[in-house]
Structures are given as C-alpha cells and as structure tokens.
TITORDREN-626314 format. One line per 3 residues: number of its first residue (from 1); for each residue x, y, z of N, C-alpha, C. Coordinates in Angstrom, 1 decimal. Atoms other than C-alpha are relative to their C-alpha. Layout:
BEGIN
NUM	X/Y/Z/X/Y/Z/X/Y/Z ~ ...
//
This chain:
BEGIN
1	1.3/0.1/0.7/37.2/-28.8/-45.8/0.2/0.2/-1.4 ~ -0.2/-0.2/1.4/37.1/-29.3/-49.5/-1.3/0.4/-0.7 ~ 1.2/-0.3/0.8/34.8/-27.6/-51.9/0.5/0.4/-1.4
4	-0.4/-0.3/1.3/34.8/-26.7/-55.6/-0.5/1.3/-0.5 ~ 0.4/-1.1/0.8/34.6/-23.6/-57.7/-0.2/-0.5/-1.4 ~ 0.3/0.5/1.3/32.9/-24.6/-60.9/-0.1/1.3/-1.0
7	0.0/-1.1/0.9/33.7/-22.2/-63.8/-1.4/0.1/-0.7 ~ 1.4/-0.1/0.5/30.2/-20.9/-64.9/-0.2/0.6/-1.3 ~ 0.1/-0.6/1.4/31.0/-19.1/-68.1/1.3/0.1/-0.6
10	-1.2/-0.1/0.7/33.6/-18.7/-70.7/0.5/-1.3/-0.6 ~ -0.5/1.2/0.7/35.8/-21.2/-72.6/0.2/-1.2/0.9 ~ -0.3/1.1/-0.9/36.5/-23.2/-69.5/-1.3/-0.3/0.9
13	1.2/0.2/-0.8/32.8/-23.4/-68.4/-0.1/-1.5/0.3 ~ 0.2/1.4/-0.4/32.2/-26.6/-66.4/1.3/-0.5/0.7 ~ -1.2/0.4/-0.7/35.8/-26.8/-65.1/-0.1/0.1/1.5
16	0.1/0.0/-1.5/35.8/-27.8/-61.4/1.4/0.3/0.6 ~ -1.2/-0.4/-0.6/38.5/-26.1/-59.4/-0.1/-0.4/1.5 ~ 0.1/0.4/-1.4/39.1/-27.9/-56.1/0.7/1.0/0.9
19	-0.6/-0.9/-1.0/39.8/-25.7/-53.0/0.1/-0.8/1.3 ~ -0.2/0.8/-1.2/41.4/-27.5/-50.1/0.8/0.8/1.1 ~ -0.7/-0.9/-0.9/43.1/-24.5/-48.3/-1.0/0.9/0.7
22	0.9/-0.9/-0.8/41.7/-22.2/-45.7/-0.1/1.4/-0.5 ~ 0.0/-1.3/0.6/42.5/-19.1/-47.7/0.4/-0.1/-1.5 ~ -0.2/0.2/1.5/42.1/-19.1/-51.5/-0.2/1.4/-0.6
25	0.1/-1.4/0.5/42.9/-15.7/-53.1/-0.2/0.0/-1.5 ~ 0.2/-0.2/1.4/41.7/-14.5/-56.4/0.3/1.5/-0.4 ~ -0.4/-1.3/0.4/43.2/-11.5/-58.2/1.1/0.0/-1.0
28	-1.0/0.0/1.0/46.1/-10.4/-60.3/1.4/-0.1/0.6 ~ -1.3/0.1/-0.7/48.9/-10.5/-57.7/0.5/-1.4/-0.1 ~ -0.6/1.4/0.1/51.4/-13.4/-58.1/-0.3/-0.9/1.1
31	0.2/0.9/-1.1/50.6/-14.7/-54.7/-1.4/-0.6/0.0 ~ 1.4/0.5/0.0/46.9/-15.4/-55.6/0.1/-1.4/-0.6 ~ 0.1/1.3/0.6/46.1/-19.0/-56.3/-0.7/0.0/-1.3
34	0.6/-0.1/1.3/43.8/-18.0/-59.1/0.2/1.5/-0.5 ~ -0.4/-1.3/0.4/45.1/-15.1/-61.2/-0.6/0.4/-1.4 ~ 0.4/-0.5/1.3/43.8/-12.9/-64.0/0.4/1.5/0.0
37	-0.5/-1.3/0.1/45.3/-9.6/-65.1/-1.0/1.1/0.2 ~ 1.1/-1.0/0.0/42.0/-7.7/-65.3/-0.6/0.2/1.4 ~ 0.6/-0.1/-1.3/41.2/-8.3/-61.6/0.9/1.0/0.9
40	-0.7/-0.8/-0.9/42.3/-6.2/-58.6/1.2/-0.9/0.5 ~ -1.2/0.8/-0.5/45.7/-7.3/-57.0/-0.4/-1.2/0.8 ~ 0.6/1.0/-0.8/43.8/-9.2/-54.4/-1.5/0.4/0.1
43	1.3/-0.5/0.1/40.2/-8.8/-55.3/-1.0/-0.7/1.0 ~ 0.8/0.7/-0.9/38.5/-11.5/-53.2/0.7/-1.2/0.5 ~ -0.6/1.3/-0.6/39.2/-14.6/-51.1/-1.1/-0.9/0.5
46	0.9/0.9/-0.6/37.4/-17.7/-50.1/0.7/-0.5/1.3 ~ -0.5/0.3/-1.3/37.9/-18.3/-46.4/-0.8/-1.2/0.6 ~ 0.6/1.1/-0.7/37.2/-21.6/-44.7/0.2/0.1/1.5
49	-0.1/-0.1/-1.4/36.4/-21.4/-41.0/-1.1/-0.7/0.7 ~ 1.0/0.8/-0.7/34.6/-23.7/-38.6/-0.9/-0.8/-0.9 ~ 0.7/0.9/1.0/33.6/-26.0/-41.5/-1.1/0.8/-0.8
52	0.8/-0.9/0.9/31.9/-23.0/-43.3/0.9/0.7/-0.9 ~ -0.8/-0.8/1.1/33.0/-21.1/-46.4/-0.6/1.4/-0.1 ~ 0.4/-1.4/0.1/32.9/-17.4/-46.7/0.8/0.6/-1.2
55	-0.7/-0.8/1.0/33.8/-15.0/-49.6/0.2/1.4/0.5 ~ -0.4/-1.3/-0.6/35.6/-11.8/-48.5/0.5/0.9/-1.1 ~ -0.5/-1.1/0.9/36.0/-8.6/-50.5/1.3/0.5/0.6
58	-1.4/-0.3/-0.5/39.7/-7.6/-50.2/0.4/1.5/-0.2 ~ -0.2/-1.4/0.2/39.3/-3.8/-50.7/0.8/0.4/-1.2 ~ -0.7/-0.3/1.2/40.6/-3.8/-54.2/-0.6/1.2/-0.8
61	0.7/-1.0/0.8/38.1/-1.2/-55.4/-0.9/-0.5/-1.1 ~ 0.8/0.7/1.0/36.5/-3.7/-57.7/-1.1/-0.9/0.7 ~ 1.0/0.8/-0.7/33.2/-5.4/-56.9/0.1/-1.5/-0.1
64	0.1/1.5/0.0/32.8/-9.0/-55.9/-1.5/-0.3/0.3 ~ 1.4/0.2/-0.1/29.2/-10.3/-56.3/-0.3/-1.4/0.5 ~ 0.6/1.3/-0.3/27.3/-13.2/-54.7/-1.4/0.0/-0.4
67	1.3/0.1/0.5/24.2/-14.2/-56.6/-0.5/1.4/-0.5 ~ 0.3/-1.2/0.6/24.3/-10.8/-58.3/0.0/1.2/1.0 ~ -0.1/-1.1/-1.0/24.6/-8.7/-55.0/1.4/0.2/0.4
70	-1.4/-0.4/-0.3/27.8/-6.8/-54.3/0.3/-0.2/1.5 ~ -0.4/0.1/-1.4/29.6/-7.7/-51.1/0.5/1.4/0.4 ~ -0.5/-1.3/-0.4/30.3/-4.5/-49.1/1.5/0.0/0.0
73	-1.5/-0.1/0.0/33.9/-3.2/-49.3/0.6/-0.5/1.3 ~ -0.6/0.6/-1.2/36.0/-5.3/-47.0/-0.9/-1.0/0.8 ~ 1.0/0.9/-0.7/32.9/-7.4/-46.1/0.2/-1.4/-0.3
76	-0.1/1.4/0.1/32.5/-11.1/-45.8/-1.3/-0.7/0.1 ~ 1.3/0.7/0.0/29.5/-13.3/-46.7/0.2/-1.5/0.0 ~ -0.1/1.5/0.2/28.9/-17.0/-46.2/-0.5/-0.4/-1.3
79	0.5/0.5/1.2/28.4/-19.0/-49.3/-0.4/-1.5/0.2 ~ 0.6/1.3/-0.1/26.4/-22.2/-49.8/0.0/-0.7/-1.4 ~ 0.1/0.7/1.3/26.0/-24.9/-52.5/-0.9/0.7/-1.0
82	0.8/-0.6/1.0/24.7/-23.4/-55.7/0.2/1.5/-0.1 ~ -0.3/-1.4/0.1/25.8/-19.8/-54.9/0.9/0.3/-1.1 ~ -0.8/-0.5/1.1/27.3/-17.9/-57.8/0.8/1.2/0.4
85	-0.9/-1.1/-0.4/30.3/-15.7/-57.1/0.6/0.6/-1.3 ~ -0.5/-0.7/1.2/31.4/-13.1/-59.8/1.1/1.0/0.5 ~ -1.1/-0.9/-0.2/34.7/-11.3/-59.8/0.5/0.4/-1.4
88	-0.4/-0.4/1.3/35.3/-9.2/-62.9/-0.7/-0.9/-1.0 ~ 0.6/0.9/1.0/34.7/-11.5/-65.9/0.0/-1.4/0.4 ~ 0.1/1.4/-0.5/35.1/-14.6/-63.8/-1.3/-0.3/0.8
91	1.3/0.4/-0.6/32.0/-16.4/-62.6/0.2/-1.5/0.4 ~ -0.1/1.4/-0.5/32.0/-19.5/-60.4/-1.3/-0.4/0.8 ~ 1.0/0.5/-0.9/29.4/-21.7/-58.8/0.7/-0.8/1.1
94	-0.6/0.7/-1.2/30.3/-22.9/-55.3/-0.8/-1.3/0.2 ~ 0.6/1.3/-0.3/29.6/-26.6/-54.7/0.8/-0.8/1.0 ~ -0.7/0.9/-1.0/30.4/-29.1/-51.9/-0.3/-1.4/-0.4
97	0.2/1.4/0.2/30.7/-32.8/-52.2/0.7/-0.8/1.0 ~ -0.7/0.9/-1.0/31.5/-35.6/-49.8/0.4/-1.3/-0.7 ~ -0.4/1.2/0.7/32.4/-38.1/-52.5/1.3/0.2/-0.8
100	-1.2/0.0/0.8/35.7/-38.9/-54.0/-0.3/-0.5/-1.4 ~ 0.3/0.3/1.4/35.5/-39.0/-57.8/1.3/0.0/-0.8 ~ -1.1/-0.1/1.0/37.8/-39.6/-60.7/-0.2/1.4/-0.7
103	0.1/-1.3/0.6/38.6/-36.4/-62.7/-1.2/0.0/-1.0 ~ 1.1/0.1/1.0/36.1/-37.5/-65.5/-1.3/0.1/0.7 ~ 1.2/0.0/-0.7/33.4/-38.1/-63.0/-0.3/1.4/0.7
106	0.1/-1.3/-0.6/34.1/-34.8/-61.2/-0.5/1.0/-1.0 ~ 0.4/-1.0/1.1/33.8/-32.9/-64.5/-1.5/-0.2/-0.4 ~ 1.4/0.2/0.3/30.5/-34.6/-65.3/-0.9/0.5/1.1
109	0.8/-0.5/-1.1/29.2/-33.8/-61.8/-0.1/1.5/-0.1 ~ -0.1/-1.5/0.0/30.3/-30.1/-62.2/-1.0/0.5/-1.1 ~ 0.8/-0.5/1.1/28.5/-29.8/-65.6/-1.5/-0.2/0.4
112	1.4/0.2/-0.4/25.3/-31.3/-64.1/-0.5/1.1/1.0 ~ 0.3/-1.1/-0.9/25.4/-28.7/-61.3/-0.3/1.3/-0.8 ~ 0.2/-1.2/0.8/25.6/-25.9/-64.0/-1.3/-0.2/-0.8
115	1.3/0.3/0.7/22.7/-27.6/-65.9/-1.2/0.3/0.9 ~ 1.1/-0.3/-0.9/20.5/-27.3/-62.8/-0.2/1.5/0.1 ~ 0.1/-1.4/0.0/21.3/-23.6/-62.7/-0.7/0.5/-1.2
118	0.5/-0.4/1.3/20.5/-23.2/-66.4/-1.5/-0.2/0.0 ~ 1.4/0.3/-0.1/17.1/-24.9/-65.8/-0.7/1.0/0.9 ~ 0.6/-0.9/-0.9/16.4/-22.6/-62.9/-0.3/1.4/-0.7
121	0.2/-1.3/0.6/16.9/-19.5/-65.1/-1.0/0.0/-1.1 ~ 1.0/0.0/1.1/14.5/-20.7/-67.8/-1.3/-0.6/0.3 ~ 1.3/0.7/-0.1/11.8/-22.8/-66.3/-1.1/0.8/0.6
124	1.1/-0.8/-0.7/9.9/-20.0/-64.5/-0.3/1.2/-0.8 ~ 0.3/-1.2/0.8/9.6/-17.6/-67.4/-1.5/0.2/-0.1 ~ 1.5/-0.2/0.0/6.2/-15.9/-67.2/-0.6/0.0/-1.4
127	0.8/0.0/1.3/3.6/-16.3/-70.0/-1.1/1.0/0.2 ~ 1.0/-1.1/-0.2/1.6/-13.1/-70.2/-0.6/0.4/-1.4 ~ 0.7/-0.4/1.3/-1.0/-12.3/-72.9/0.2/1.5/-0.1
130	-0.2/-1.4/0.2/0.1/-8.9/-74.2/-0.7/0.5/-1.2 ~ 0.7/-0.4/1.2/-2.3/-8.7/-77.1/-0.9/1.3/0.2 ~ 1.0/-1.1/-0.3/-4.6/-6.2/-75.4/0.6/1.1/0.9
133	-0.6/-1.0/-0.8/-2.1/-4.0/-73.5/1.1/0.6/-0.8 ~ -1.1/-0.7/0.7/0.5/-1.5/-74.7/1.3/-0.6/0.2 ~ -1.4/0.6/-0.1/4.1/-2.4/-75.3/0.7/0.4/1.3
136	-0.6/-0.5/-1.2/5.2/-0.3/-72.3/-0.6/-0.8/1.2 ~ 0.7/0.7/-1.1/2.6/-1.9/-70.0/0.4/-1.5/0.0 ~ -0.4/1.4/0.1/3.5/-5.4/-71.3/1.4/-0.2/0.6
139	-1.4/0.1/-0.5/7.2/-4.8/-70.6/0.0/0.1/1.5 ~ 0.0/-0.2/-1.4/6.4/-3.6/-67.1/-0.6/-1.3/0.7 ~ 0.6/1.2/-0.6/4.1/-6.6/-66.4/1.0/-1.2/0.0
142	-1.0/1.0/0.1/6.8/-9.0/-67.6/1.1/0.1/1.0 ~ -1.1/-0.2/-0.9/9.5/-7.4/-65.5/-0.5/-0.3/1.4 ~ 0.6/0.2/-1.4/7.2/-7.4/-62.4/-0.2/-1.5/0.3
145	0.2/1.4/-0.2/6.3/-11.0/-62.9/1.3/-0.8/0.1 ~ -1.3/0.6/-0.1/9.9/-12.0/-63.4/0.6/0.2/1.4 ~ -0.5/-0.3/-1.3/10.9/-10.3/-60.2/-0.7/-0.8/1.1
148	0.7/0.8/-1.0/8.1/-12.0/-58.3/0.4/-1.5/0.0 ~ -0.3/1.4/0.1/8.9/-15.4/-59.6/1.4/-0.4/0.4 ~ -1.4/0.3/-0.3/12.6/-15.1/-59.2/0.2/0.0/1.5
151	-0.1/-0.1/-1.4/12.2/-14.1/-55.6/1.4/0.5/0.5 ~ -1.3/-0.4/-0.6/15.2/-13.4/-53.3/0.7/-1.1/0.6 ~ -0.8/1.1/-0.6/18.0/-15.5/-52.1/0.3/0.4/1.5
154	-0.2/-0.2/-1.4/18.1/-15.8/-48.3/0.6/-1.2/0.6 ~ -0.8/1.1/-0.5/20.7/-17.9/-46.6/0.2/-1.0/-1.2 ~ -0.2/1.1/1.0/20.6/-21.2/-48.7/-1.3/-0.3/-0.7
157	1.3/0.1/0.6/17.1/-20.6/-50.0/-0.3/1.0/-1.0 ~ 0.5/-1.0/0.9/15.4/-18.9/-52.9/-1.5/0.1/0.3 ~ 1.4/-0.2/-0.5/12.0/-17.5/-51.6/-0.7/1.0/-0.9
160	0.8/-0.9/0.8/9.3/-16.1/-53.8/-1.5/-0.2/0.4 ~ 1.4/0.1/-0.3/5.5/-15.5/-53.5/-0.7/0.0/-1.3 ~ 0.7/0.1/1.3/3.3/-16.7/-56.3/-1.5/-0.4/0.4
163	1.4/0.2/-0.2/-0.5/-16.3/-56.0/-0.3/-0.4/1.4 ~ 0.3/0.2/-1.4/-0.4/-16.3/-52.2/0.7/-1.2/0.6 ~ -0.8/1.1/-0.4/1.9/-19.3/-52.0/1.5/0.4/0.2
166	-1.5/-0.3/-0.2/5.4/-18.9/-50.5/0.8/-1.2/-0.5 ~ -0.8/1.1/0.7/7.6/-21.0/-52.8/1.4/0.1/0.4 ~ -1.4/0.0/-0.5/10.9/-22.0/-51.3/0.7/-1.1/-0.7
169	-0.8/1.0/0.7/13.5/-23.7/-53.4/1.4/-0.1/0.7 ~ -1.3/0.3/-0.7/16.5/-25.3/-51.7/1.1/0.2/-1.1 ~ -1.1/-0.2/0.9/19.8/-24.3/-53.3/0.9/-1.2/-0.1
172	-1.0/1.1/-0.1/21.7/-27.4/-52.3/-0.4/-1.1/-1.1 ~ 0.2/1.1/0.9/22.1/-30.3/-54.8/-0.1/-1.3/0.9 ~ 0.0/1.2/-0.9/22.8/-32.8/-52.0/-0.1/0.5/1.5
175	0.1/-0.2/-1.5/21.8/-32.9/-48.3/0.4/-1.3/0.7 ~ -0.5/1.3/-0.6/24.0/-35.5/-46.7/0.7/0.3/1.3 ~ -0.8/-0.3/-1.1/26.3/-33.8/-44.3/-0.8/0.6/1.2
178	0.8/-0.4/-1.1/24.9/-33.2/-40.8/0.0/1.5/0.2 ~ 0.0/-1.4/-0.2/26.1/-29.6/-40.6/-0.8/0.7/-1.1 ~ 0.8/-0.6/1.1/24.5/-28.8/-44.0/-1.5/-0.2/0.3
181	1.4/0.3/-0.3/21.2/-30.4/-42.9/-0.4/1.0/1.1 ~ 0.4/-0.9/-1.1/21.2/-28.3/-39.7/-0.1/1.4/-0.5 ~ 0.1/-1.4/0.6/22.0/-25.1/-41.6/-1.2/0.2/-0.8
184	1.2/-0.1/0.8/19.2/-25.8/-44.0/-1.3/0.2/0.9 ~ 1.2/-0.1/-0.9/16.7/-26.3/-41.2/0.0/1.4/0.7 ~ -0.1/-1.3/-0.6/17.9/-23.1/-39.5/-0.5/1.1/-1.0
187	0.4/-1.0/1.1/17.5/-21.2/-42.8/-1.5/0.0/-0.2 ~ 1.5/0.1/0.2/13.9/-22.5/-43.2/-0.7/0.6/1.2 ~ 0.7/-0.5/-1.1/12.9/-21.7/-39.7/0.2/1.5/0.2
190	-0.3/-1.5/-0.1/14.6/-18.2/-39.7/-0.8/0.8/-1.0 ~ 0.6/-0.7/1.1/12.9/-17.2/-42.9/-1.5/-0.2/-0.2 ~ 1.4/0.3/0.2/9.4/-18.7/-42.5/-0.7/0.0/1.4
193	0.6/-0.1/-1.3/8.5/-17.8/-38.9/-1.1/1.0/0.1 ~ 1.2/-0.8/0.0/5.2/-16.2/-39.7/-1.2/-0.9/0.0 ~ 1.2/0.8/-0.1/1.7/-17.3/-39.2/-0.8/-0.2/-1.3
196	1.0/0.2/1.1/-0.8/-18.8/-41.7/0.6/0.1/-1.4 ~ -0.6/0.1/1.3/1.6/-19.4/-44.6/-0.4/-1.3/-0.7 ~ 0.0/1.2/0.9/1.1/-21.8/-47.5/1.4/-0.1/-0.6
199	-1.4/0.1/0.4/4.7/-23.0/-48.0/0.1/-1.2/-1.0 ~ -0.2/1.0/1.0/5.5/-24.9/-51.1/1.5/-0.2/-0.1 ~ -1.4/0.3/0.0/8.9/-26.6/-50.8/0.4/-0.7/-1.4
202	-0.4/0.5/1.3/10.4/-27.0/-54.3/1.3/-0.8/0.1 ~ -1.2/0.8/-0.2/12.9/-29.9/-54.3/0.6/-0.4/-1.3 ~ -0.5/0.3/1.3/13.8/-29.8/-57.9/1.5/-0.2/0.0
205	-1.4/0.1/0.0/17.5/-29.2/-57.2/0.6/-1.2/0.7 ~ -0.6/1.1/-0.8/17.9/-32.1/-54.7/0.2/-1.3/-0.8 ~ -0.3/1.2/0.7/19.6/-35.0/-56.3/0.3/-1.2/0.9
208	-0.4/1.0/-1.0/20.7/-36.9/-53.2/-0.2/0.6/1.4 ~ 0.1/-0.4/-1.4/19.8/-36.7/-49.5/0.0/-1.2/0.9 ~ 0.0/1.1/-1.0/20.1/-38.8/-46.4/-1.3/-0.1/0.7
211	1.3/0.2/-0.8/17.4/-40.2/-44.1/-0.1/1.1/1.0 ~ 0.0/-1.1/-1.0/18.4/-37.5/-41.6/-0.6/1.2/-0.6 ~ 0.5/-1.1/0.7/17.6/-34.9/-44.2/-1.5/-0.1/-0.1
214	1.5/0.2/0.1/14.1/-36.4/-44.8/-0.6/0.2/1.4 ~ 0.5/-0.2/-1.3/13.6/-36.5/-41.0/-0.1/1.5/0.4 ~ 0.0/-1.5/-0.2/14.6/-32.8/-40.8/-1.2/0.7/-0.6
217	1.1/-0.6/0.7/12.0/-31.9/-43.3/-1.4/-0.3/0.7 ~ 1.2/0.4/-0.8/9.4/-33.8/-41.3/-0.1/0.9/1.3 ~ 0.0/-0.9/-1.2/10.4/-31.8/-38.2/-0.4/1.4/-0.4
220	0.4/-1.3/0.4/10.1/-28.6/-40.2/-1.5/0.1/-0.3 ~ 1.4/0.0/0.2/6.6/-29.6/-41.2/-0.8/0.2/1.3 ~ 0.7/-0.1/-1.3/5.6/-30.0/-37.5/0.2/1.4/0.6
223	-0.3/-1.3/-0.5/7.3/-26.7/-36.7/-0.9/1.0/-0.7 ~ 0.9/-0.9/0.7/5.2/-24.9/-39.4/-1.4/-0.1/0.6 ~ 1.4/0.2/-0.5/2.0/-26.4/-38.0/-0.2/0.9/1.3
226	0.2/-0.8/-1.2/2.7/-24.6/-34.7/-0.3/1.5/-0.3 ~ 0.3/-1.4/0.5/2.5/-21.3/-36.7/-1.3/0.1/-0.7 ~ 1.3/0.0/0.8/-0.8/-22.3/-38.3/0.3/-0.1/-1.5
229	-0.3/0.0/1.4/1.0/-22.8/-41.6/-0.1/-1.4/-0.6 ~ 0.1/1.2/0.7/0.7/-25.5/-44.2/1.2/-0.3/-0.9 ~ -1.1/0.4/0.8/3.3/-27.4/-46.2/-0.4/-0.9/-1.1
232	0.2/0.9/1.1/3.3/-29.0/-49.6/1.4/-0.1/-0.7 ~ -1.3/0.3/0.7/6.2/-30.5/-51.7/-0.3/-0.1/-1.5 ~ 0.1/0.3/1.4/6.8/-30.5/-55.4/1.3/-0.3/-0.7
235	-1.1/0.3/0.8/9.2/-31.6/-58.1/1.1/-0.9/0.6 ~ -0.9/0.9/-0.5/10.7/-34.5/-56.3/0.5/-0.9/-1.1 ~ -0.6/0.9/1.0/13.1/-36.5/-58.5/-0.5/-1.4/0.2
238	0.6/1.4/-0.1/11.7/-40.0/-59.3/0.8/-0.9/0.9 ~ -0.9/0.9/-0.8/14.7/-41.7/-57.7/-0.1/0.3/1.5 ~ 0.1/-0.4/-1.4/13.9/-39.9/-54.4/-1.5/-0.2/0.5
241	1.4/0.1/-0.4/10.1/-40.5/-54.3/-0.3/-0.9/1.2 ~ 0.2/0.9/-1.1/10.3/-43.5/-52.1/0.4/0.5/1.4 ~ -0.5/-0.6/-1.2/12.2/-41.5/-49.5/-1.0/0.9/0.6
244	1.0/-1.0/-0.5/9.3/-39.1/-49.2/-1.4/-0.6/0.2 ~ 1.3/0.6/-0.2/6.5/-41.6/-48.9/-0.6/0.3/1.3 ~ 0.5/-0.3/-1.3/6.2/-40.8/-45.2/-0.7/1.3/0.0
247	0.7/-1.3/0.0/5.1/-37.3/-46.1/-1.4/-0.1/-0.4 ~ 1.4/0.2/0.5/2.0/-38.5/-47.9/-0.8/-0.7/1.1 ~ 0.7/0.6/-1.2/1.2/-40.7/-44.8/-0.4/1.1/1.0
250	0.3/-1.1/-1.0/1.4/-37.5/-42.7/-1.0/1.0/-0.6 ~ 1.0/-0.9/0.6/-1.1/-35.8/-45.1/0.6/1.2/-0.7 ~ -0.6/-1.1/0.7/1.4/-33.5/-46.7/-0.1/-0.3/-1.5
253	0.2/0.2/1.4/0.4/-33.1/-50.4/1.4/0.1/-0.8 ~ -1.2/0.0/0.9/3.1/-33.9/-53.0/-0.4/0.1/-1.4 ~ 0.4/-0.3/1.4/2.8/-32.5/-56.5/1.2/-0.2/-1.0
256	-1.0/0.2/1.0/4.6/-33.3/-59.7/0.7/1.3/-0.5 ~ -0.5/-1.3/0.5/5.0/-29.7/-60.8/-0.5/1.2/0.8 ~ 0.3/-1.1/-0.8/4.9/-26.3/-59.3/-1.3/0.7/-0.3
259	1.2/-0.7/0.4/2.0/-24.8/-61.3/-1.2/-0.7/0.6 ~ 1.2/0.7/-0.6/-0.4/-27.6/-60.2/-0.1/0.2/1.5 ~ 0.0/-0.2/-1.5/0.7/-27.2/-56.6/-0.6/1.4/0.4
262	0.4/-1.4/-0.3/0.1/-23.4/-56.6/-1.5/0.1/-0.3 ~ 1.4/-0.1/0.4/-3.3/-23.8/-58.3/-1.0/-0.9/0.8 ~ 0.8/0.9/-0.7/-4.5/-26.6/-56.0/-0.3/0.5/1.4
265	0.4/-0.3/-1.4/-6.3/-26.3/-52.6/0.7/-0.9/1.0 ~ -0.6/0.8/-1.0/-4.3/-27.6/-49.7/0.2/0.8/1.3
//
C-alpha cells in the first residue's frame, strides 16, 4: 500500500515523500529511512497493516503528535488522509492517492493538499465585536469561539457544534477506494449516533469522489433519519455539483457556504 508524507513546514515544504514499505522509521539512527539528528534514535514509525496505516511511538522519550495530540508512549494510532504528524521539528501531512503521476504532477498535488489545510486554519476565524467588553473578556471570548469552531478530530472527521448545528468536515481529499469509503461511513455512524441532530456535512475538502461514495452519503442520510436527525450539505466544489443532484431530489438542502447553512432553517 503506497501513501505519501508531505512535508508541511520548513525549507522543503510541499515535498512529497512516497512510502511503499510496511515499516517506515523516523529518527536519528542510521537504520531509519528518514533521519534527523535532533530526533530520538527511533522516534516513531509508520506501519502498514491490513491496508491501513498507523503511526507508532517507539519509546524514544520524545513526543510524536497526531493533529496536535501526543501518542501515548509506545502507543499506536491509525492515520487518515489529511492527518498531520509531528516529530520534533518535522511535520508531515499524510495523504493517499490511487493515481500514478509524474514527479511534477505529484509535487503540484502535494502542494494543493497543503493549501487545503491552510484554508482550514484561516477560513473559520471568529469575528467578535470587542468594543464594549474588556480586553481580558474579549480574549476569553475569542479563545472559546476558536475552540468551538475548530472542534475535535474523531477518526477521519472534524466535528464541531456551531449554534446548535453539528458541523462535520471530512478530512479526506478524495473518496475513491472502497475501503476508504467504508471507513468514512463507519466514522460518521460511530460519531453521530444520537437523536435529533442537525448535521451539516462540510464537503469543502473533497476534490474527487466515486459514485459509490455519493451512494454511501445517501445511505448515511437515511441512517440519520432513523435517529430523527436531519442532514444538510455545504461547500461542494463546482465540478462535483452534478454528482450531488440526487440529494436535492431527496429533499436534502445544499448550501454554498457554511454560515448560510447554519443560519437557515432546515
């Protein structure tokens, strides 16, 4: 199983590193495939098993982070498209692709993946009127709003609650592989199995998907209805709008932007 580690910061930002082995070590030891002197001898490893990828802490005494959260010492976490792994000063975005590309095309694809992440970090900044509150209160409000909007990463989803709407953003850039589609459906069902939710599925990251992925989202809509919950979609890329025409036929509202979706009645 092939995947890429895309360098997310530093002089080599955007460099895609292909990984095609079942055990890819990162550290300062000469046996590591990716080495840096400031890391632990064997700080972490990417492990491919049963068509899934995991990152494992190797008991070096130095932290390895996934999306900002430290892996327990000696622990192992699954990683998905769009996850960011940090080891010391190194930072990588994990991405999967089922397309063979030239080196130039691969580099362009890698930079686009990072651009999506950059947009994520800036497009939800809160706008709070601080003219009539103290500086301390303003700072607290901004921090609280940021935490609410950022939400938490669960499986391959980022989930937040905004004005009573459960906003779910898919981390994947592409939904083509059957195993990835199944894993996404499981993540949605496992994390949204509560009654009377208003679920807004933010599809901003999705650049390409198969007809089976669209069908899966239709199945998820019907599953939500069994819980008395409602579904809406937002930020579908123009080139994918025709693929989602069936959702409007089924009465699922589709919005151009997230703010309009949250403020609308559905």
